[in-house]
MARMARZA-414467 format. One record per atom (N, C-alpha, C): residue number from 1; residue in one letter; x, y, z; chain; atom name. Coordinates in steps of 0.1 Angstrom, whole numbers. Layout:
residues N
+------+------+-------+-------+-------+-------+------+
! resi ! resn !    px !    py !    pz ! chain ! name !
+------+------+-------+-------+-------+-------+------+
!  NUM !    A !     X !     Y !     Z !     A !   CA !
...
+------+------+-------+-------+-------+-------+------+
***
This chain:
residues 109
+------+------+-------+-------+-------+-------+------+
! resi ! resn !    px !    py !    pz ! chain ! name !
+------+------+-------+-------+-------+-------+------+
!    1 !    M !  -200 !  -683 !   -47 !     A !    N !
!    1 !    M !  -190 !  -674 !   -42 !     A !   CA !
!    1 !    M !  -179 !  -683 !   -36 !     A !    C !
!    2 !    H !  -167 !  -681 !   -40 !     A !    N !
!    2 !    H !  -156 !  -688 !   -34 !     A !   CA !
!    2 !    H !  -149 !  -679 !   -24 !     A !    C !
!    3 !    I !  -149 !  -684 !   -11 !     A !    N !
!    3 !    I !  -142 !  -676 !    -1 !     A !   CA !
!    3 !    I !  -129 !  -683 !     3 !     A !    C !
!    4 !    E !  -119 !  -674 !     6 !     A !    N !
!    4 !    E !  -106 !  -680 !    10 !     A !   CA !
!    4 !    E !  -104 !  -676 !    24 !     A !    C !
!    5 !    L !  -104 !  -685 !    33 !     A !    N !
!    5 !    L !  -100 !  -683 !    47 !     A !   CA !
!    5 !    L !   -89 !  -693 !    50 !     A !    C !
!    6 !    P !   -80 !  -689 !    59 !     A !    N !
!    6 !    P !   -70 !  -699 !    63 !     A !   CA !
!    6 !    P !   -77 !  -710 !    71 !     A !    C !
!    7 !    E !   -70 !  -722 !    71 !     A !    N !
!    7 !    E !   -75 !  -734 !    78 !     A !   CA !
!    7 !    E !   -73 !  -732 !    93 !     A !    C !
!    8 !    K !   -84 !  -729 !   100 !     A !    N !
!    8 !    K !   -84 !  -727 !   114 !     A !   CA !
!    8 !    K !   -96 !  -734 !   121 !     A !    C !
!    9 !    L !   -96 !  -735 !   134 !     A !    N !
!    9 !    L !  -107 !  -741 !   141 !     A !   CA !
!    9 !    L !  -118 !  -730 !   143 !     A !    C !
!   10 !    Y !  -114 !  -718 !   145 !     A !    N !
!   10 !    Y !  -124 !  -707 !   148 !     A !   CA !
!   10 !    Y !  -119 !  -695 !   140 !     A !    C !
!   11 !    Y !  -130 !  -687 !   136 !     A !    N !
!   11 !    Y !  -127 !  -675 !   129 !     A !   CA !
!   11 !    Y !  -135 !  -664 !   136 !     A !    C !
!   12 !    D !  -129 !  -652 !   137 !     A !    N !
!   12 !    D !  -137 !  -641 !   144 !     A !   CA !
!   12 !    D !  -146 !  -634 !   133 !     A !    C !
!   13 !    I !  -155 !  -626 !   138 !     A !    N !
!   13 !    I !  -165 !  -621 !   129 !     A !   CA !
!   13 !    I !  -159 !  -611 !   119 !     A !    C !
!   14 !    G !  -148 !  -605 !   122 !     A !    N !
!   14 !    G !  -142 !  -596 !   113 !     A !   CA !
!   14 !    G !  -136 !  -603 !   101 !     A !    C !
!   15 !    E !  -130 !  -615 !   104 !     A !    N !
!   15 !    E !  -124 !  -623 !    93 !     A !   CA !
!   15 !    E !  -135 !  -628 !    84 !     A !    C !
!   16 !    V !  -146 !  -632 !    90 !     A !    N !
!   16 !    V !  -158 !  -637 !    82 !     A !   CA !
!   16 !    V !  -164 !  -626 !    74 !     A !    C !
!   17 !    A !  -166 !  -615 !    79 !     A !    N !
!   17 !    A !  -171 !  -604 !    72 !     A !   CA !
!   17 !    A !  -163 !  -600 !    60 !     A !    C !
!   18 !    R !  -150 !  -599 !    62 !     A !    N !
!   18 !    R !  -141 !  -596 !    51 !     A !   CA !
!   18 !    R !  -141 !  -607 !    40 !     A !    C !
!   19 !    A !  -142 !  -620 !    44 !     A !    N !
!   19 !    A !  -143 !  -630 !    34 !     A !   CA !
!   19 !    A !  -155 !  -630 !    26 !     A !    C !
!   20 !    F !  -166 !  -626 !    32 !     A !    N !
!   20 !    F !  -179 !  -625 !    24 !     A !   CA !
!   20 !    F !  -181 !  -611 !    19 !     A !    C !
!   21 !    D !  -173 !  -602 !    22 !     A !    N !
!   21 !    D !  -174 !  -588 !    17 !     A !   CA !
!   21 !    D !  -187 !  -582 !    21 !     A !    C !
!   22 !    V !  -190 !  -583 !    34 !     A !    N !
!   22 !    V !  -202 !  -577 !    40 !     A !   CA !
!   22 !    V !  -199 !  -571 !    53 !     A !    C !
!   23 !    N !  -208 !  -564 !    59 !     A !    N !
!   23 !    N !  -206 !  -558 !    72 !     A !   CA !
!   23 !    N !  -208 !  -568 !    83 !     A !    C !
!   24 !    T !  -201 !  -566 !    94 !     A !    N !
!   24 !    T !  -203 !  -575 !   106 !     A !   CA !
!   24 !    T !  -217 !  -575 !   111 !     A !    C !
!   25 !    S !  -224 !  -563 !   109 !     A !    N !
!   25 !    S !  -238 !  -562 !   114 !     A !   CA !
!   25 !    S !  -247 !  -572 !   106 !     A !    C !
!   26 !    L !  -244 !  -574 !    94 !     A !    N !
!   26 !    L !  -252 !  -583 !    86 !     A !   CA !
!   26 !    L !  -251 !  -597 !    91 !     A !    C !
!   27 !    I !  -239 !  -601 !    94 !     A !    N !
!   27 !    I !  -236 !  -614 !    99 !     A !   CA !
!   27 !    I !  -243 !  -616 !   113 !     A !    C !
!   28 !    R !  -242 !  -606 !   122 !     A !    N !
!   28 !    R !  -249 !  -607 !   134 !     A !   CA !
!   28 !    R !  -264 !  -608 !   132 !     A !    C !
!   29 !    Y !  -270 !  -600 !   123 !     A !    N !
!   29 !    Y !  -284 !  -601 !   119 !     A !   CA !
!   29 !    Y !  -288 !  -615 !   114 !     A !    C !
!   30 !    W !  -280 !  -620 !   105 !     A !    N !
!   30 !    W !  -283 !  -634 !   100 !     A !   CA !
!   30 !    W !  -283 !  -644 !   112 !     A !    C !
!   31 !    E !  -274 !  -642 !   121 !     A !    N !
!   31 !    E !  -273 !  -651 !   132 !     A !   CA !
!   31 !    E !  -286 !  -651 !   140 !     A !    C !
!   32 !    K !  -292 !  -640 !   142 !     A !    N !
!   32 !    K !  -305 !  -639 !   149 !     A !   CA !
!   32 !    K !  -316 !  -645 !   141 !     A !    C !
!   33 !    E !  -316 !  -643 !   128 !     A !    N !
!   33 !    E !  -327 !  -647 !   119 !     A !   CA !
!   33 !    E !  -327 !  -662 !   115 !     A !    C !
!   34 !    F !  -315 !  -668 !   114 !     A !    N !
!   34 !    F !  -314 !  -682 !   109 !     A !   CA !
!   34 !    F !  -309 !  -691 !   121 !     A !    C !
!   35 !    D !  -317 !  -702 !   123 !     A !    N !
!   35 !    D !  -314 !  -711 !   134 !     A !   CA !
!   35 !    D !  -302 !  -719 !   132 !     A !    C !
!   36 !    I !  -298 !  -721 !   119 !     A !    N !
!   36 !    I !  -286 !  -729 !   116 !     A !   CA !
!   36 !    I !  -273 !  -723 !   120 !     A !    C !
!   37 !    L !  -273 !  -710 !   122 !     A !    N !
!   37 !    L !  -261 !  -702 !   126 !     A !   CA !
!   37 !    L !  -260 !  -702 !   141 !     A !    C !
!   38 !    K !  -251 !  -708 !   147 !     A !    N !
!   38 !    K !  -249 !  -708 !   161 !     A !   CA !
!   38 !    K !  -234 !  -707 !   165 !     A !    C !
!   39 !    P !  -228 !  -695 !   162 !     A !    N !
!   39 !    P !  -214 !  -694 !   166 !     A !   CA !
!   39 !    P !  -212 !  -695 !   181 !     A !    C !
!   40 !    K !  -200 !  -700 !   185 !     A !    N !
!   40 !    K !  -197 !  -700 !   199 !     A !   CA !
!   40 !    K !  -192 !  -686 !   203 !     A !    C !
!   41 !    K !  -194 !  -683 !   216 !     A !    N !
!   41 !    K !  -190 !  -670 !   221 !     A !   CA !
!   41 !    K !  -180 !  -673 !   232 !     A !    C !
!   42 !    N !  -169 !  -665 !   233 !     A !    N !
!   42 !    N !  -160 !  -666 !   244 !     A !   CA !
!   42 !    N !  -164 !  -658 !   256 !     A !    C !
!   43 !    A !  -156 !  -658 !   266 !     A !    N !
!   43 !    A !  -160 !  -651 !   279 !     A !   CA !
!   43 !    A !  -163 !  -636 !   277 !     A !    C !
!   44 !    K !  -157 !  -630 !   267 !     A !    N !
!   44 !    K !  -160 !  -616 !   264 !     A !   CA !
!   44 !    K !  -172 !  -614 !   256 !     A !    C !
!   45 !    G !  -178 !  -625 !   250 !     A !    N !
!   45 !    G !  -189 !  -624 !   242 !     A !   CA !
!   45 !    G !  -186 !  -623 !   227 !     A !    C !
!   46 !    N !  -173 !  -624 !   223 !     A !    N !
!   46 !    N !  -169 !  -624 !   209 !     A !   CA !
!   46 !    N !  -173 !  -637 !   202 !     A !    C !
!   47 !    R !  -179 !  -635 !   190 !     A !    N !
!   47 !    R !  -183 !  -647 !   183 !     A !   CA !
!   47 !    R !  -171 !  -654 !   177 !     A !    C !
!   48 !    R !  -172 !  -667 !   177 !     A !    N !
!   48 !    R !  -161 !  -676 !   171 !     A !   CA !
!   48 !    R !  -169 !  -685 !   162 !     A !    C !
!   49 !    F !  -166 !  -684 !   149 !     A !    N !
!   49 !    F !  -173 !  -692 !   139 !     A !   CA !
!   49 !    F !  -165 !  -704 !   136 !     A !    C !
!   50 !    T !  -171 !  -716 !   135 !     A !    N !
!   50 !    T !  -164 !  -728 !   132 !     A !   CA !
!   50 !    T !  -165 !  -730 !   116 !     A !    C !
!   51 !    P !  -158 !  -739 !   111 !     A !    N !
!   51 !    P !  -159 !  -742 !    96 !     A !   CA !
!   51 !    P !  -173 !  -746 !    92 !     A !    C !
!   52 !    K !  -181 !  -752 !   101 !     A !    N !
!   52 !    K !  -195 !  -756 !    98 !     A !   CA !
!   52 !    K !  -203 !  -743 !    98 !     A !    C !
!   53 !    D !  -201 !  -734 !   107 !     A !    N !
!   53 !    D !  -208 !  -721 !   106 !     A !   CA !
!   53 !    D !  -205 !  -714 !    93 !     A !    C !
!   54 !    I !  -193 !  -714 !    88 !     A !    N !
!   54 !    I !  -189 !  -708 !    76 !     A !   CA !
!   54 !    I !  -197 !  -714 !    64 !     A !    C !
!   55 !    E !  -198 !  -728 !    64 !     A !    N !
!   55 !    E !  -206 !  -735 !    54 !     A !   CA !
!   55 !    E !  -220 !  -730 !    54 !     A !    C !
!   56 !    N !  -226 !  -729 !    66 !     A !    N !
!   56 !    N !  -240 !  -724 !    67 !     A !   CA !
!   56 !    N !  -241 !  -710 !    63 !     A !    C !
!   57 !    L !  -231 !  -701 !    66 !     A !    N !
!   57 !    L !  -231 !  -687 !    61 !     A !   CA !
!   57 !    L !  -230 !  -687 !    46 !     A !    C !
!   58 !    Q !  -222 !  -696 !    40 !     A !    N !
!   58 !    Q !  -221 !  -696 !    25 !     A !   CA !
!   58 !    Q !  -235 !  -700 !    19 !     A !    C !
!   59 !    L !  -242 !  -709 !    25 !     A !    N !
!   59 !    L !  -255 !  -713 !    20 !     A !   CA !
!   59 !    L !  -265 !  -702 !    21 !     A !    C !
!   60 !    I !  -265 !  -695 !    33 !     A !    N !
!   60 !    I !  -274 !  -683 !    34 !     A !   CA !
!   60 !    I !  -270 !  -672 !    25 !     A !    C !
!   61 !    F !  -257 !  -670 !    23 !     A !    N !
!   61 !    F !  -253 !  -659 !    14 !     A !   CA !
!   61 !    F !  -257 !  -663 !     0 !     A !    C !
!   62 !    H !  -256 !  -675 !    -4 !     A !    N !
!   62 !    H !  -260 !  -680 !   -17 !     A !   CA !
!   62 !    H !  -275 !  -678 !   -20 !     A !    C !
!   63 !    L !  -283 !  -681 !   -10 !     A !    N !
!   63 !    L !  -297 !  -680 !   -12 !     A !   CA !
!   63 !    L !  -301 !  -665 !   -12 !     A !    C !
!   64 !    V !  -296 !  -657 !    -3 !     A !    N !
!   64 !    V !  -301 !  -644 !    -1 !     A !   CA !
!   64 !    V !  -294 !  -634 !   -11 !     A !    C !
!   65 !    K !  -281 !  -635 !   -13 !     A !    N !
!   65 !    K !  -274 !  -625 !   -21 !     A !   CA !
!   65 !    K !  -273 !  -629 !   -36 !     A !    C !
!   66 !    E !  -271 !  -642 !   -38 !     A !    N !
!   66 !    E !  -268 !  -646 !   -52 !     A !   CA !
!   66 !    E !  -281 !  -650 !   -59 !     A !    C !
!   67 !    R !  -290 !  -657 !   -52 !     A !    N !
!   67 !    R !  -303 !  -661 !   -58 !     A !   CA !
!   67 !    R !  -314 !  -652 !   -56 !     A !    C !
!   68 !    G !  -313 !  -642 !   -47 !     A !    N !
!   68 !    G !  -323 !  -632 !   -45 !     A !   CA !
!   68 !    G !  -334 !  -635 !   -36 !     A !    C !
!   69 !    Y !  -333 !  -645 !   -28 !     A !    N !
!   69 !    Y !  -344 !  -649 !   -19 !     A !   CA !
!   69 !    Y !  -345 !  -638 !    -8 !     A !    C !
!   70 !    T !  -358 !  -636 !    -3 !     A !    N !
!   70 !    T !  -360 !  -628 !     9 !     A !   CA !
!   70 !    T !  -356 !  -637 !    21 !     A !    C !
!   71 !    L !  -354 !  -630 !    32 !     A !    N !
!   71 !    L !  -350 !  -638 !    44 !     A !   CA !
!   71 !    L !  -361 !  -649 !    47 !     A !    C !
!   72 !    E !  -373 !  -645 !    47 !     A !    N !
!   72 !    E !  -384 !  -655 !    49 !     A !   CA !
!   72 !    E !  -384 !  -666 !    39 !     A !    C !
!   73 !    G !  -381 !  -663 !    26 !     A !    N !
!   73 !    G !  -381 !  -672 !    16 !     A !   CA !
!   73 !    G !  -369 !  -682 !    18 !     A !    C !
!   74 !    A !  -358 !  -676 !    22 !     A !    N !
!   74 !    A !  -346 !  -685 !    24 !     A !   CA !
!   74 !    A !  -348 !  -694 !    36 !     A !    C !
!   75 !    K !  -354 !  -689 !    47 !     A !    N !
!   75 !    K !  -357 !  -697 !    58 !     A !   CA !
!   75 !    K !  -367 !  -709 !    54 !     A !    C !
!   76 !    N !  -377 !  -706 !    47 !     A !    N !
!   76 !    N !  -386 !  -716 !    42 !     A !   CA !
!   76 !    N !  -380 !  -726 !    33 !     A !    C !
!   77 !    H !  -371 !  -721 !    25 !     A !    N !
!   77 !    H !  -364 !  -730 !    15 !     A !   CA !
!   77 !    H !  -355 !  -739 !    23 !     A !    C !
!   78 !    L !  -348 !  -734 !    33 !     A !    N !
!   78 !    L !  -339 !  -743 !    41 !     A !   CA !
!   78 !    L !  -347 !  -753 !    48 !     A !    C !
!   79 !    K !  -358 !  -750 !    54 !     A !    N !
!   79 !    K !  -366 !  -759 !    61 !     A !   CA !
!   79 !    K !  -373 !  -770 !    53 !     A !    C !
!   80 !    S !  -378 !  -766 !    41 !     A !    N !
!   80 !    S !  -386 !  -775 !    33 !     A !   CA !
!   80 !    S !  -377 !  -785 !    25 !     A !    C !
!   81 !    S !  -366 !  -780 !    20 !     A !    N !
!   81 !    S !  -358 !  -789 !    11 !     A !   CA !
!   81 !    S !  -343 !  -788 !    15 !     A !    C !
!   82 !    Q !  -340 !  -792 !    27 !     A !    N !
!   82 !    Q !  -327 !  -791 !    32 !     A !   CA !
!   82 !    Q !  -317 !  -799 !    23 !     A !    C !
!   83 !    N !  -320 !  -812 !    20 !     A !    N !
!   83 !    N !  -311 !  -820 !    12 !     A !   CA !
!   83 !    N !  -309 !  -815 !    -2 !     A !    C !
!   84 !    S !  -319 !  -811 !    -9 !     A !    N !
!   84 !    S !  -317 !  -807 !   -23 !     A !   CA !
!   84 !    S !  -309 !  -794 !   -24 !     A !    C !
!   85 !    V !  -312 !  -785 !   -14 !     A !    N !
!   85 !    V !  -304 !  -772 !   -14 !     A !   CA !
!   85 !    V !  -290 !  -775 !   -11 !     A !    C !
!   86 !    L !  -287 !  -784 !    -2 !     A !    N !
!   86 !    L !  -273 !  -787 !     2 !     A !   CA !
!   86 !    L !  -266 !  -793 !   -10 !     A !    C !
!   87 !    S !  -272 !  -803 !   -17 !     A !    N !
!   87 !    S !  -265 !  -810 !   -28 !     A !   CA !
!   87 !    S !  -263 !  -800 !   -39 !     A !    C !
!   88 !    T !  -272 !  -791 !   -43 !     A !    N !
!   88 !    T !  -270 !  -782 !   -53 !     A !   CA !
!   88 !    T !  -259 !  -772 !   -49 !     A !    C !
!   89 !    F !  -260 !  -767 !   -37 !     A !    N !
!   89 !    F !  -250 !  -758 !   -32 !     A !   CA !
!   89 !    F !  -236 !  -764 !   -32 !     A !    C !
!   90 !    E !  -235 !  -777 !   -28 !     A !    N !
!   90 !    E !  -222 !  -783 !   -28 !     A !   CA !
!   90 !    E !  -216 !  -784 !   -42 !     A !    C !
!   91 !    I !  -225 !  -787 !   -51 !     A !    N !
!   91 !    I !  -220 !  -788 !   -65 !     A !   CA !
!   91 !    I !  -215 !  -775 !   -70 !     A !    C !
!   92 !    I !  -222 !  -764 !   -67 !     A !    N !
!   92 !    I !  -218 !  -751 !   -71 !     A !   CA !
!   92 !    I !  -205 !  -747 !   -64 !     A !    C !
!   93 !    Q !  -203 !  -751 !   -51 !     A !    N !
!   93 !    Q !  -191 !  -748 !   -44 !     A !   CA !
!   93 !    Q !  -179 !  -755 !   -51 !     A !    C !
!   94 !    R !  -181 !  -768 !   -54 !     A !    N !
!   94 !    R !  -170 !  -775 !   -60 !     A !   CA !
!   94 !    R !  -166 !  -770 !   -74 !     A !    C !
!   95 !    L !  -176 !  -766 !   -81 !     A !    N !
!   95 !    L !  -173 !  -760 !   -94 !     A !   CA !
!   95 !    L !  -166 !  -747 !   -93 !     A !    C !
!   96 !    E !  -170 !  -739 !   -83 !     A !    N !
!   96 !    E !  -163 !  -726 !   -81 !     A !   CA !
!   96 !    E !  -148 !  -728 !   -77 !     A !    C !
!   97 !    S !  -146 !  -739 !   -69 !     A !    N !
!   97 !    S !  -132 !  -742 !   -65 !     A !   CA !
!   97 !    S !  -124 !  -746 !   -77 !     A !    C !
!   98 !    V !  -130 !  -754 !   -85 !     A !    N !
!   98 !    V !  -123 !  -759 !   -97 !     A !   CA !
!   98 !    V !  -120 !  -746 !  -106 !     A !    C !
!   99 !    K !  -129 !  -737 !  -107 !     A !    N !
!   99 !    K !  -127 !  -725 !  -115 !     A !   CA !
!   99 !    K !  -116 !  -717 !  -110 !     A !    C !
!  100 !    A !  -116 !  -715 !   -96 !     A !    N !
!  100 !    A !  -105 !  -708 !   -90 !     A !   CA !
!  100 !    A !   -91 !  -714 !   -92 !     A !    C !
!  101 !    E !   -91 !  -727 !   -91 !     A !    N !
!  101 !    E !   -78 !  -734 !   -94 !     A !   CA !
!  101 !    E !   -74 !  -732 !  -108 !     A !    C !
!  102 !    L !   -83 !  -734 !  -118 !     A !    N !
!  102 !    L !   -80 !  -732 !  -132 !     A !   CA !
!  102 !    L !   -75 !  -718 !  -135 !     A !    C !
!  103 !    L !   -81 !  -708 !  -129 !     A !    N !
!  103 !    L !   -77 !  -694 !  -131 !     A !   CA !
!  103 !    L !   -62 !  -692 !  -125 !     A !    C !
!  104 !    K !   -59 !  -699 !  -114 !     A !    N !
!  104 !    K !   -46 !  -697 !  -109 !     A !   CA !
!  104 !    K !   -36 !  -704 !  -118 !     A !    C !
!  105 !    I !   -39 !  -715 !  -124 !     A !    N !
!  105 !    I !   -30 !  -722 !  -133 !     A !   CA !
!  105 !    I !   -29 !  -713 !  -146 !     A !    C !
!  106 !    K !   -39 !  -707 !  -150 !     A !    N !
!  106 !    K !   -39 !  -698 !  -162 !     A !   CA !
!  106 !    K !   -29 !  -686 !  -160 !     A !    C !
!  107 !    E !   -30 !  -681 !  -148 !     A !    N !
!  107 !    E !   -21 !  -669 !  -145 !     A !   CA !
!  107 !    E !    -7 !  -673 !  -144 !     A !    C !
!  108 !    Q !    -4 !  -686 !  -140 !     A !    N !
!  108 !    Q !    10 !  -690 !  -140 !     A !   CA !
!  108 !    Q !    16 !  -693 !  -153 !     A !    C !
!  109 !    L !     7 !  -696 !  -163 !     A !    N !
!  109 !    L !    12 !  -699 !  -177 !     A !   CA !
!  109 !    L !    18 !  -687 !  -184 !     A !    C !
+------+------+-------+-------+-------+-------+------+
***
């Protein structure tokens, strides 16, 4: 999944939910379930997601929504093979970026 977010230091939960096309409640739930998600909170308690949090969310989204893992399965997969999951996920992300760029070029022609 290729998400398009503007280049910023922090994203609010609404922006993240729209980018992933999910409800904000799902993101809050994943935050509780997965240790790798640790968004910062401001004085009001609003979540502020960093680009690293977005990468972690993309990885979780990939495992749960695209590959069909259960939450427990995704947690175990992340713990057991962190490096291989990341490298495969990074390759997929790069390929999706290239595909998106090529589709933009095709539309311009």
